[in-house]
A tleap script that builds the chain and sets N, CA, C and O, in Angstrom:
source leaprc.protein.ff14SB
mol = sequence {
  NMET ILE LEU LYS ALA GLN ASP LEU HIE LEU
  SER PHE LYS GLY VAL LYS ALA LEU SER GLY
  VAL GLU PHE SER VAL SER GLU GLY GLU PHE
  PHE ALA VAL ILE GLY PRO ASN GLY ALA GLY
  LYS THR THR LEU LEU ASN VAL LEU SER GLY
  VAL TYR GLU PRO ASP LYS GLY GLU VAL ALA
  PHE LEU GLY GLN ASN LEU LYS GLY LYS SER
  PRO GLN GLU ARG ALA ARG MET GLY LEU GLY
  ARG THR PHE GLN GLY LEU GLU ILE PHE ARG
  GLY MET SER VAL LEU ASP ASN VAL LYS LEU
  GLY ALA GLU LEU ALA LEU SER THR TYR PRO
  SER SER PHE PRO GLY ARG ARG GLY ARG GLY
  CALA
}
set mol.1.N position { 9.828 -13.962 -5.143 }
set mol.1.CA position { 8.780 -13.574 -4.236 }
set mol.1.C position { 8.742 -12.046 -4.137 }
set mol.1.O position { 9.750 -11.407 -3.834 }
set mol.2.N position { 7.572 -11.477 -4.397 }
set mol.2.CA position { 7.435 -10.023 -4.327 }
set mol.2.C position { 7.151 -9.568 -2.896 }
set mol.2.O position { 7.802 -8.655 -2.388 }
set mol.3.N position { 6.195 -10.197 -2.263 }
set mol.3.CA position { 5.792 -9.806 -0.916 }
set mol.3.C position { 5.580 -11.054 -0.079 }
set mol.3.O position { 4.947 -12.014 -0.519 }
set mol.4.N position { 6.120 -11.027 1.141 }
set mol.4.CA position { 5.978 -12.187 2.029 }
set mol.4.C position { 5.738 -11.707 3.451 }
set mol.4.O position { 6.462 -10.850 3.957 }
set mol.5.N position { 4.724 -12.260 4.086 }
set mol.5.CA position { 4.428 -11.988 5.490 }
set mol.5.C position { 4.573 -13.296 6.245 }
set mol.5.O position { 4.051 -14.329 5.826 }
set mol.6.N position { 5.294 -13.242 7.372 }
set mol.6.CA position { 5.523 -14.450 8.168 }
set mol.6.C position { 5.112 -14.218 9.611 }
set mol.6.O position { 5.650 -13.339 10.284 }
set mol.7.N position { 4.164 -15.002 10.082 }
set mol.7.CA position { 3.766 -15.061 11.490 }
set mol.7.C position { 3.503 -13.677 12.090 }
set mol.7.O position { 4.014 -13.354 13.162 }
set mol.8.N position { 2.706 -12.864 11.397 }
set mol.8.CA position { 2.413 -11.508 11.869 }
set mol.8.C position { 1.423 -11.525 13.027 }
set mol.8.O position { 0.372 -12.163 12.962 }
set mol.9.N position { 1.787 -10.805 14.094 }
set mol.9.CA position { 0.943 -10.645 15.268 }
set mol.9.C position { 0.909 -9.169 15.621 }
set mol.9.O position { 1.933 -8.488 15.565 }
set mol.10.N position { -0.275 -8.672 15.987 }
set mol.10.CA position { -0.399 -7.295 16.445 }
set mol.10.C position { -1.611 -7.208 17.360 }
set mol.10.O position { -2.693 -7.692 17.028 }
set mol.11.N position { -1.417 -6.593 18.501 }
set mol.11.CA position { -2.506 -6.395 19.463 }
set mol.11.C position { -2.619 -4.924 19.809 }
set mol.11.O position { -1.634 -4.186 19.783 }
set mol.12.N position { -3.827 -4.510 20.132 }
set mol.12.CA position { -4.110 -3.168 20.610 }
set mol.12.C position { -4.730 -3.295 21.995 }
set mol.12.O position { -5.871 -3.737 22.130 }
set mol.13.N position { -3.979 -2.908 23.026 }
set mol.13.CA position { -4.444 -2.989 24.412 }
set mol.13.C position { -5.010 -4.370 24.728 }
set mol.13.O position { -6.071 -4.488 25.341 }
set mol.14.N position { -4.307 -5.398 24.311 }
set mol.14.CA position { -4.704 -6.769 24.610 }
set mol.14.C position { -5.665 -7.396 23.617 }
set mol.14.O position { -5.916 -8.600 23.681 }
set mol.15.N position { -6.208 -6.605 22.700 }
set mol.15.CA position { -7.124 -7.140 21.684 }
set mol.15.C position { -6.296 -7.548 20.475 }
set mol.15.O position { -5.623 -6.718 19.865 }
set mol.16.N position { -6.349 -8.845 20.130 }
set mol.16.CA position { -5.566 -9.346 18.998 }
set mol.16.C position { -6.207 -8.905 17.686 }
set mol.16.O position { -7.354 -9.241 17.388 }
set mol.17.N position { -5.439 -8.146 16.914 }
set mol.17.CA position { -5.904 -7.710 15.596 }
set mol.17.C position { -5.368 -8.644 14.518 }
set mol.17.O position { -6.059 -8.937 13.543 }
set mol.18.N position { -4.136 -9.111 14.697 }
set mol.18.CA position { -3.517 -10.079 13.793 }
set mol.18.C position { -2.910 -11.177 14.642 }
set mol.18.O position { -2.287 -10.908 15.669 }
set mol.19.N position { -3.092 -12.407 14.213 }
set mol.19.CA position { -2.570 -13.535 14.976 }
set mol.19.C position { -2.063 -14.607 14.020 }
set mol.19.O position { -2.841 -15.416 13.513 }
set mol.20.N position { -0.756 -14.608 13.776 }
set mol.20.CA position { -0.150 -15.636 12.938 }
set mol.20.C position { -0.445 -15.519 11.457 }
set mol.20.O position { -0.513 -16.535 10.764 }
set mol.21.N position { -0.621 -14.312 10.954 }
set mol.21.CA position { -0.929 -14.111 9.532 }
set mol.21.C position { 0.305 -14.434 8.693 }
set mol.21.O position { 1.400 -13.939 8.961 }
set mol.22.N position { 0.112 -15.263 7.685 }
set mol.22.CA position { 1.187 -15.633 6.766 }
set mol.22.C position { 0.649 -15.708 5.355 }
set mol.22.O position { -0.445 -16.222 5.121 }
set mol.23.N position { 1.423 -15.192 4.415 }
set mol.23.CA position { 1.102 -15.322 2.990 }
set mol.23.C position { 2.316 -14.892 2.191 }
set mol.23.O position { 3.247 -14.281 2.715 }
set mol.24.N position { 2.283 -15.225 0.912 }
set mol.24.CA position { 3.311 -14.742 -0.003 }
set mol.24.C position { 2.645 -14.458 -1.341 }
set mol.24.O position { 1.664 -15.096 -1.724 }
set mol.25.N position { 3.214 -13.476 -2.038 }
set mol.25.CA position { 2.701 -13.083 -3.348 }
set mol.25.C position { 3.864 -13.149 -4.333 }
set mol.25.O position { 4.891 -12.496 -4.147 }
set mol.26.N position { 3.685 -13.943 -5.374 }
set mol.26.CA position { 4.709 -14.095 -6.403 }
set mol.26.C position { 4.417 -13.171 -7.580 }
set mol.26.O position { 3.297 -12.685 -7.743 }
set mol.27.N position { 5.429 -12.938 -8.388 }
set mol.27.CA position { 5.267 -12.098 -9.568 }
set mol.27.C position { 4.171 -12.653 -10.461 }
set mol.27.O position { 4.117 -13.857 -10.712 }
set mol.28.N position { 3.304 -11.783 -10.938 }
set mol.28.CA position { 2.218 -12.163 -11.836 }
set mol.28.C position { 0.997 -12.729 -11.137 }
set mol.28.O position { 0.003 -13.044 -11.790 }
set mol.29.N position { 1.055 -12.861 -9.835 }
set mol.29.CA position { -0.041 -13.440 -9.060 }
set mol.29.C position { -0.979 -12.348 -8.571 }
set mol.29.O position { -0.536 -11.266 -8.187 }
set mol.30.N position { -2.276 -12.634 -8.586 }
set mol.30.CA position { -3.269 -11.752 -7.997 }
set mol.30.C position { -3.547 -12.262 -6.597 }
set mol.30.O position { -3.684 -13.467 -6.386 }
set mol.31.N position { -3.630 -11.361 -5.654 }
set mol.31.CA position { -3.819 -11.732 -4.258 }
set mol.31.C position { -4.843 -10.794 -3.653 }
set mol.31.O position { -4.775 -9.585 -3.871 }
set mol.32.N position { -5.786 -11.325 -2.901 }
set mol.32.CA position { -6.820 -10.501 -2.280 }
set mol.32.C position { -6.893 -10.803 -0.791 }
set mol.32.O position { -6.645 -11.924 -0.348 }
set mol.33.N position { -7.236 -9.777 -0.041 }
set mol.33.CA position { -7.483 -9.925 1.388 }
set mol.33.C position { -8.966 -9.643 1.578 }
set mol.33.O position { -9.430 -8.530 1.334 }
set mol.34.N position { -9.703 -10.653 2.013 }
set mol.34.CA position { -11.145 -10.499 2.182 }
set mol.34.C position { -11.536 -10.951 3.583 }
set mol.34.O position { -10.833 -11.737 4.219 }
set mol.35.N position { -12.648 -10.450 4.041 }
set mol.35.CA position { -13.161 -10.849 5.343 }
set mol.35.C position { -14.170 -9.840 5.841 }
set mol.35.O position { -14.313 -8.757 5.273 }
set mol.36.N position { -14.870 -10.198 6.903 }
set mol.36.CA position { -15.894 -9.296 7.446 }
set mol.36.C position { -15.267 -8.104 8.163 }
set mol.36.O position { -14.064 -8.086 8.426 }
set mol.37.N position { -16.093 -7.113 8.475 }
set mol.37.CA position { -15.636 -5.967 9.266 }
set mol.37.C position { -15.003 -6.478 10.554 }
set mol.37.O position { -15.517 -7.394 11.196 }
set mol.38.N position { -13.879 -5.871 10.917 }
set mol.38.CA position { -13.211 -6.250 12.152 }
set mol.38.C position { -12.294 -7.446 12.039 }
set mol.38.O position { -11.751 -7.903 13.045 }
set mol.39.N position { -12.109 -7.966 10.832 }
set mol.39.CA position { -11.278 -9.163 10.653 }
set mol.39.C position { -9.789 -8.845 10.648 }
set mol.39.O position { -8.974 -9.759 10.775 }
set mol.40.N position { -9.411 -7.583 10.505 }
set mol.40.CA position { -8.000 -7.210 10.515 }
set mol.40.C position { -7.422 -6.834 9.160 }
set mol.40.O position { -6.206 -6.695 9.026 }
set mol.41.N position { -8.268 -6.670 8.161 }
set mol.41.CA position { -7.780 -6.349 6.812 }
set mol.41.C position { -7.015 -5.018 6.783 }
set mol.41.O position { -5.897 -4.955 6.270 }
set mol.42.N position { -7.610 -3.974 7.324 }
set mol.42.CA position { -6.956 -2.667 7.330 }
set mol.42.C position { -5.714 -2.695 8.199 }
set mol.42.O position { -4.704 -2.085 7.851 }
set mol.43.N position { -5.771 -3.384 9.309 }
set mol.43.CA position { -4.600 -3.516 10.177 }
set mol.43.C position { -3.464 -4.199 9.423 }
set mol.43.O position { -2.313 -3.774 9.518 }
set mol.44.N position { -3.776 -5.239 8.683 }
set mol.44.CA position { -2.762 -5.921 7.879 }
set mol.44.C position { -2.143 -4.962 6.866 }
set mol.44.O position { -0.920 -4.919 6.729 }
set mol.45.N position { -2.963 -4.199 6.159 }
set mol.45.CA position { -2.442 -3.231 5.189 }
set mol.45.C position { -1.574 -2.180 5.875 }
set mol.45.O position { -0.569 -1.741 5.316 }
set mol.46.N position { -1.958 -1.779 7.078 }
set mol.46.CA position { -1.153 -0.807 7.822 }
set mol.46.C position { 0.185 -1.399 8.260 }
set mol.46.O position { 1.182 -0.679 8.311 }
set mol.47.N position { 0.226 -2.672 8.570 }
set mol.47.CA position { 1.498 -3.332 8.895 }
set mol.47.C position { 2.365 -3.424 7.642 }
set mol.47.O position { 3.556 -3.117 7.689 }
set mol.48.N position { 1.779 -3.842 6.533 }
set mol.48.CA position { 2.544 -3.975 5.287 }
set mol.48.C position { 3.126 -2.638 4.846 }
set mol.48.O position { 4.265 -2.575 4.382 }
set mol.49.N position { 2.348 -1.572 4.991 }
set mol.49.CA position { 2.801 -0.263 4.518 }
set mol.49.C position { 3.647 0.487 5.541 }
set mol.49.O position { 4.170 1.558 5.232 }
set mol.50.N position { 3.793 -0.049 6.751 }
set mol.50.CA position { 4.672 0.557 7.737 }
set mol.50.C position { 4.015 1.521 8.700 }
set mol.50.O position { 4.709 2.155 9.495 }
set mol.51.N position { 2.712 1.653 8.657 }
set mol.51.CA position { 2.010 2.506 9.613 }
set mol.51.C position { 2.128 1.895 11.015 }
set mol.51.O position { 2.325 2.614 11.995 }
set mol.52.N position { 2.004 0.548 11.106 }
set mol.52.CA position { 2.177 -0.178 12.366 }
set mol.52.C position { 3.346 -1.142 12.219 }
set mol.52.O position { 3.556 -1.710 11.147 }
set mol.53.N position { 4.110 -1.329 13.295 }
set mol.53.CA position { 5.109 -2.399 13.367 }
set mol.53.C position { 4.429 -3.573 14.053 }
set mol.53.O position { 3.761 -3.377 15.069 }
set mol.54.N position { 4.575 -4.777 13.538 }
set mol.54.CA position { 3.953 -5.926 14.207 }
set mol.54.C position { 4.633 -6.211 15.550 }
set mol.54.O position { 5.813 -5.915 15.734 }
set mol.55.N position { 3.873 -6.786 16.479 }
set mol.55.CA position { 4.443 -7.223 17.754 }
set mol.55.C position { 5.414 -8.377 17.519 }
set mol.55.O position { 6.401 -8.546 18.234 }
set mol.56.N position { 5.101 -9.159 16.498 }
set mol.56.CA position { 5.906 -10.338 16.166 }
set mol.56.C position { 5.740 -10.591 14.678 }
set mol.56.O position { 4.707 -10.252 14.101 }
set mol.57.N position { 6.746 -11.183 14.056 }
set mol.57.CA position { 6.665 -11.544 12.653 }
set mol.57.C position { 7.460 -10.605 11.766 }
set mol.57.O position { 8.028 -9.613 12.222 }
set mol.58.N position { 7.483 -10.947 10.486 }
set mol.58.CA position { 8.279 -10.198 9.509 }
set mol.58.C position { 7.508 -9.967 8.226 }
set mol.58.O position { 6.648 -10.757 7.835 }
set mol.59.N position { 7.843 -8.857 7.585 }
set mol.59.CA position { 7.350 -8.551 6.241 }
set mol.59.C position { 8.576 -8.342 5.370 }
set mol.59.O position { 9.492 -7.607 5.738 }
set mol.60.N position { 8.588 -8.996 4.208 }
set mol.60.CA position { 9.687 -8.826 3.252 }
set mol.60.C position { 9.102 -8.399 1.915 }
set mol.60.O position { 8.076 -8.918 1.475 }
set mol.61.N position { 9.770 -7.446 1.277 }
set mol.61.CA position { 9.374 -6.958 -0.043 }
set mol.61.C position { 10.583 -7.083 -0.952 }
set mol.61.O position { 11.649 -6.538 -0.663 }
set mol.62.N position { 10.415 -7.798 -2.043 }
set mol.62.CA position { 11.502 -8.062 -2.987 }
set mol.62.C position { 12.737 -8.616 -2.274 }
set mol.62.O position { 13.873 -8.268 -2.596 }
set mol.63.N position { 12.479 -9.492 -1.291 }
set mol.63.CA position { 13.543 -10.162 -0.561 }
set mol.63.C position { 14.178 -9.350 0.548 }
set mol.63.O position { 15.086 -9.842 1.218 }
set mol.64.N position { 13.731 -8.120 0.764 }
set mol.64.CA position { 14.316 -7.258 1.782 }
set mol.64.C position { 13.383 -7.144 2.981 }
set mol.64.O position { 12.211 -6.798 2.830 }
set mol.65.N position { 13.903 -7.437 4.174 }
set mol.65.CA position { 13.135 -7.306 5.402 }
set mol.65.C position { 12.794 -5.831 5.613 }
set mol.65.O position { 13.660 -4.966 5.482 }
set mol.66.N position { 11.527 -5.547 5.942 }
set mol.66.CA position { 11.061 -4.170 6.071 }
set mol.66.C position { 11.049 -3.661 7.505 }
set mol.66.O position { 10.589 -2.546 7.753 }
set mol.67.N position { 11.540 -4.447 8.450 }
set mol.67.CA position { 11.519 -4.033 9.856 }
set mol.67.C position { 12.211 -2.679 10.023 }
set mol.67.O position { 13.347 -2.483 9.592 }
set mol.68.N position { 11.494 -1.752 10.660 }
set mol.68.CA position { 12.045 -0.432 10.937 }
set mol.68.C position { 11.957 0.555 9.796 }
set mol.68.O position { 12.319 1.718 9.969 }
set mol.69.N position { 11.486 0.130 8.631 }
set mol.69.CA position { 11.366 1.052 7.500 }
set mol.69.C position { 10.052 1.827 7.600 }
set mol.69.O position { 8.996 1.250 7.861 }
set mol.70.N position { 10.133 3.135 7.392 }
set mol.70.CA position { 8.964 4.009 7.473 }
set mol.70.C position { 8.051 3.790 6.262 }
set mol.70.O position { 8.463 3.190 5.269 }
set mol.71.N position { 6.813 4.278 6.350 }
set mol.71.CA position { 5.933 4.205 5.171 }
set mol.71.C position { 6.555 4.891 3.954 }
set mol.71.O position { 6.392 4.423 2.828 }
set mol.72.N position { 7.272 6.009 4.179 }
set mol.72.CA position { 7.883 6.730 3.070 }
set mol.72.C position { 8.998 5.902 2.432 }
set mol.72.O position { 9.119 5.862 1.207 }
set mol.73.N position { 9.809 5.245 3.258 }
set mol.73.CA position { 10.874 4.392 2.722 }
set mol.73.C position { 10.282 3.232 1.928 }
set mol.73.O position { 10.785 2.881 0.860 }
set mol.74.N position { 9.228 2.648 2.447 }
set mol.74.CA position { 8.572 1.535 1.757 }
set mol.74.C position { 7.980 1.996 0.433 }
set mol.74.O position { 8.058 1.283 -0.567 }
set mol.75.N position { 7.391 3.180 0.422 }
set mol.75.CA position { 6.821 3.715 -0.822 }
set mol.75.C position { 7.916 3.947 -1.854 }
set mol.75.O position { 7.721 3.659 -3.034 }
set mol.76.N position { 9.071 4.465 -1.423 }
set mol.76.CA position { 10.184 4.676 -2.359 }
set mol.76.C position { 10.676 3.348 -2.931 }
set mol.76.O position { 11.191 3.304 -4.048 }
set mol.77.N position { 10.520 2.279 -2.174 }
set mol.77.CA position { 10.905 0.946 -2.662 }
set mol.77.C position { 9.883 0.394 -3.657 }
set mol.77.O position { 10.171 -0.554 -4.389 }
set mol.78.N position { 8.676 0.999 -3.679 }
set mol.78.CA position { 7.623 0.539 -4.579 }
set mol.78.C position { 6.469 -0.137 -3.875 }
set mol.78.O position { 5.583 -0.684 -4.532 }
set mol.79.N position { 6.456 -0.113 -2.540 }
set mol.79.CA position { 5.368 -0.730 -1.775 }
set mol.79.C position { 4.538 0.381 -1.148 }
set mol.79.O position { 5.025 1.121 -0.293 }
set mol.80.N position { 3.307 0.494 -1.567 }
set mol.80.CA position { 2.433 1.534 -1.038 }
set mol.80.C position { 1.016 1.040 -0.964 }
set mol.80.O position { 0.712 -0.095 -1.332 }
set mol.81.N position { 0.171 1.890 -0.495 }
set mol.81.CA position { -1.238 1.544 -0.416 }
set mol.81.C position { -2.063 2.748 -0.784 }
set mol.81.O position { -1.565 3.873 -0.839 }
set mol.82.N position { -3.310 2.504 -1.030 }
set mol.82.CA position { -4.239 3.581 -1.312 }
set mol.82.C position { -5.446 3.406 -0.406 }
set mol.82.O position { -5.621 2.351 0.205 }
set mol.83.N position { -6.254 4.409 -0.320 }
set mol.83.CA position { -7.429 4.359 0.520 }
set mol.83.C position { -8.664 4.338 -0.347 }
set mol.83.O position { -8.664 4.852 -1.466 }
set mol.84.N position { -9.716 3.740 0.176 }
set mol.84.CA position { -10.959 3.669 -0.571 }
set mol.84.C position { -11.594 5.044 -0.599 }
set mol.84.O position { -11.854 5.648 0.442 }
set mol.85.N position { -11.834 5.521 -1.783 }
set mol.85.CA position { -12.508 6.805 -1.947 }
set mol.85.C position { -13.453 6.700 -3.118 }
set mol.85.O position { -13.019 6.510 -4.255 }
set mol.86.N position { -14.723 6.820 -2.858 }
set mol.86.CA position { -15.687 6.637 -3.934 }
set mol.86.C position { -15.684 7.806 -4.903 }
set mol.86.O position { -15.849 7.617 -6.108 }
set mol.87.N position { -15.498 9.002 -4.389 }
set mol.87.CA position { -15.426 10.197 -5.233 }
set mol.87.C position { -14.282 11.047 -4.716 }
set mol.87.O position { -14.390 11.662 -3.654 }
set mol.88.N position { -13.197 11.085 -5.452 }
set mol.88.CA position { -12.073 11.888 -5.024 }
set mol.88.C position { -12.376 13.365 -5.306 }
set mol.88.O position { -12.444 14.176 -4.382 }
set mol.89.N position { -12.556 13.703 -6.570 }
set mol.89.CA position { -12.938 15.062 -6.959 }
set mol.89.C position { -14.176 14.955 -7.837 }
set mol.89.O position { -14.126 14.411 -8.940 }
set mol.90.N position { -15.265 15.472 -7.343 }
set mol.90.CA position { -16.519 15.423 -8.102 }
set mol.90.C position { -16.365 16.169 -9.413 }
set mol.90.O position { -15.658 17.173 -9.494 }
set mol.91.N position { -17.028 15.670 -10.426 }
set mol.91.CA position { -17.017 16.335 -11.719 }
set mol.91.C position { -15.795 16.007 -12.557 }
set mol.91.O position { -15.691 16.450 -13.701 }
set mol.92.N position { -14.861 15.228 -11.998 }
set mol.92.CA position { -13.677 14.839 -12.761 }
set mol.92.C position { -13.776 13.346 -13.075 }
set mol.92.O position { -14.264 12.556 -12.266 }
set mol.93.N position { -13.306 12.983 -14.253 }
set mol.93.CA position { -13.315 11.574 -14.637 }
set mol.93.C position { -12.267 10.812 -13.830 }
set mol.93.O position { -11.415 11.416 -13.180 }
set mol.94.N position { -12.335 9.502 -13.876 }
set mol.94.CA position { -11.334 8.663 -13.217 }
set mol.94.C position { -9.950 8.994 -13.766 }
set mol.94.O position { -8.996 9.142 -13.003 }
set mol.95.N position { -9.839 9.112 -15.093 }
set mol.95.CA position { -8.555 9.439 -15.707 }
set mol.95.C position { -8.021 10.781 -15.207 }
set mol.95.O position { -6.834 10.900 -14.902 }
set mol.96.N position { -8.887 11.792 -15.122 }
set mol.96.CA position { -8.443 13.096 -14.638 }
set mol.96.C position { -7.971 13.021 -13.187 }
set mol.96.O position { -6.987 13.666 -12.827 }
set mol.97.N position { -8.662 12.238 -12.345 }
set mol.97.CA position { -8.232 12.053 -10.965 }
set mol.97.C position { -6.865 11.389 -10.909 }
set mol.97.O position { -6.011 11.798 -10.123 }
set mol.98.N position { -6.649 10.368 -11.735 }
set mol.98.CA position { -5.363 9.667 -11.762 }
set mol.98.C position { -4.263 10.599 -12.259 }
set mol.98.O position { -3.168 10.632 -11.696 }
set mol.99.N position { -4.558 11.355 -13.314 }
set mol.99.CA position { -3.557 12.289 -13.854 }
set mol.99.C position { -3.176 13.343 -12.823 }
set mol.99.O position { -2.002 13.694 -12.700 }
set mol.100.N position { -4.148 13.846 -12.088 }
set mol.100.CA position { -3.863 14.850 -11.072 }
set mol.100.C position { -2.975 14.252 -9.977 }
set mol.100.O position { -2.002 14.873 -9.551 }
set mol.101.N position { -3.314 13.057 -9.534 }
set mol.101.CA position { -2.494 12.394 -8.524 }
set mol.101.C position { -1.079 12.152 -9.013 }
set mol.101.O position { -0.121 12.308 -8.255 }
set mol.102.N position { -0.943 11.775 -10.266 }
set mol.102.CA position { 0.394 11.534 -10.832 }
set mol.102.C position { 1.178 12.828 -10.897 }
set mol.102.O position { 2.365 12.848 -10.570 }
set mol.103.N position { 0.542 13.901 -11.309 }
set mol.103.CA position { 1.248 15.180 -11.404 }
set mol.103.C position { 1.711 15.656 -10.036 }
set mol.103.O position { 2.814 16.188 -9.907 }
set mol.104.N position { 0.892 15.473 -9.025 }
set mol.104.CA position { 1.260 15.901 -7.682 }
set mol.104.C position { 2.364 15.025 -7.094 }
set mol.104.O position { 3.171 15.497 -6.293 }
set mol.105.N position { 2.403 13.749 -7.489 }
set mol.105.CA position { 3.359 12.807 -6.910 }
set mol.105.C position { 4.722 12.824 -7.586 }
set mol.105.O position { 5.727 12.490 -6.959 }
set mol.106.N position { 4.767 13.204 -8.844 }
set mol.106.CA position { 6.024 13.150 -9.593 }
set mol.106.C position { 6.672 14.524 -9.658 }
set mol.106.O position { 6.006 15.531 -9.898 }
set mol.107.N position { 7.968 14.549 -9.442 }
set mol.107.CA position { 8.662 15.836 -9.533 }
set mol.107.C position { 8.821 16.263 -10.987 }
set mol.107.O position { 8.811 17.457 -11.289 }
set mol.108.N position { 8.967 15.303 -11.882 }
set mol.108.CA position { 9.033 15.612 -13.314 }
set mol.108.C position { 7.887 14.890 -13.994 }
set mol.108.O position { 7.925 13.671 -14.158 }
set mol.109.N position { 6.908 15.608 -14.374 }
set mol.109.CA position { 5.715 15.058 -15.006 }
set mol.109.C position { 6.013 14.808 -16.477 }
set mol.109.O position { 6.335 15.750 -17.201 }
set mol.110.N position { 5.914 13.564 -16.938 }
set mol.110.CA position { 6.276 13.283 -18.326 }
set mol.110.C position { 5.382 14.014 -19.321 }
set mol.110.O position { 4.155 13.955 -19.232 }
set mol.111.N position { 6.008 14.698 -20.262 }
set mol.111.CA position { 5.230 15.439 -21.254 }
set mol.111.C position { 4.490 14.502 -22.194 }
set mol.111.O position { 3.588 14.926 -22.917 }
set mol.112.N position { 4.874 13.210 -22.188 }
set mol.112.CA position { 4.209 12.236 -23.062 }
set mol.112.C position { 2.967 11.653 -22.411 }
set mol.112.O position { 2.276 10.844 -23.029 }
set mol.113.N position { 2.664 12.048 -21.168 }
set mol.113.CA position { 1.481 11.527 -20.481 }
set mol.113.C position { 0.245 11.910 -21.267 }
set mol.113.O position { 0.137 13.059 -21.697 }
set mol.114.N position { -0.708 10.983 -21.475 }
set mol.114.CA position { -1.879 11.293 -22.295 }
set mol.114.C position { -2.592 12.557 -21.823 }
set mol.114.O position { -2.910 12.697 -20.643 }
set mol.115.N position { -2.833 13.455 -22.738 }
set mol.115.CA position { -3.551 14.685 -22.451 }
set mol.115.C position { -2.658 15.813 -21.962 }
set mol.115.O position { -3.129 16.928 -21.740 }
set mol.116.N position { -1.387 15.533 -21.796 }
set mol.116.CA position { -0.448 16.557 -21.291 }
set mol.116.C position { -0.012 17.454 -22.427 }
set mol.116.O position { 0.392 16.974 -23.486 }
set mol.117.N position { -0.092 18.769 -22.210 }
set mol.117.CA position { 0.291 19.724 -23.242 }
set mol.117.C position { 1.552 20.499 -22.872 }
set mol.117.O position { 1.872 21.498 -23.516 }
set mol.118.N position { 2.257 20.062 -21.864 }
set mol.118.CA position { 3.460 20.776 -21.442 }
set mol.118.C position { 3.295 21.320 -20.038 }
set mol.118.O position { 2.182 21.401 -19.518 }
set mol.119.N position { 4.407 21.690 -19.430 }
set mol.119.CA position { 4.426 22.156 -18.034 }
set mol.119.C position { 3.520 23.367 -17.865 }
set mol.119.O position { 3.559 24.305 -18.661 }
set mol.120.N position { 2.703 23.332 -16.819 }
set mol.120.CA position { 1.832 24.466 -16.512 }
set mol.120.C position { 0.577 24.532 -17.349 }
set mol.120.O position { -0.170 25.506 -17.261 }
set mol.121.N position { 0.322 23.500 -18.174 }
set mol.121.CA position { -0.855 23.512 -19.033 }
set mol.121.C position { -2.115 23.243 -18.254 }
set mol.121.O position { -3.203 23.218 -18.830 }
savepdb mol mol.pdb
quit
């Protein structure tokens, strides 16, 4: 099991955002979260990534309970999220946007990365 959510509950000032959410994602499985505006999709992603702690329930990643782990700790474990952005940098291709993000995120940028001509190129 790669990711498992059990009985997740979260409220904001008495308004239930998540109520008993449960699912699991196995290796090789595609999983989607769909629903109308206000259904709790973003809240669920924020709980999974550690932005919010649930009022009740557990999240496990690769068999490890994530309670109390920060978003940064979860990202180092390999669990992260991205935000919807239709145009990150105008005038740049999707590949160039991805390459830029990779270069900024990695302390050692692999010289074998497609289009890479060496450090500082």
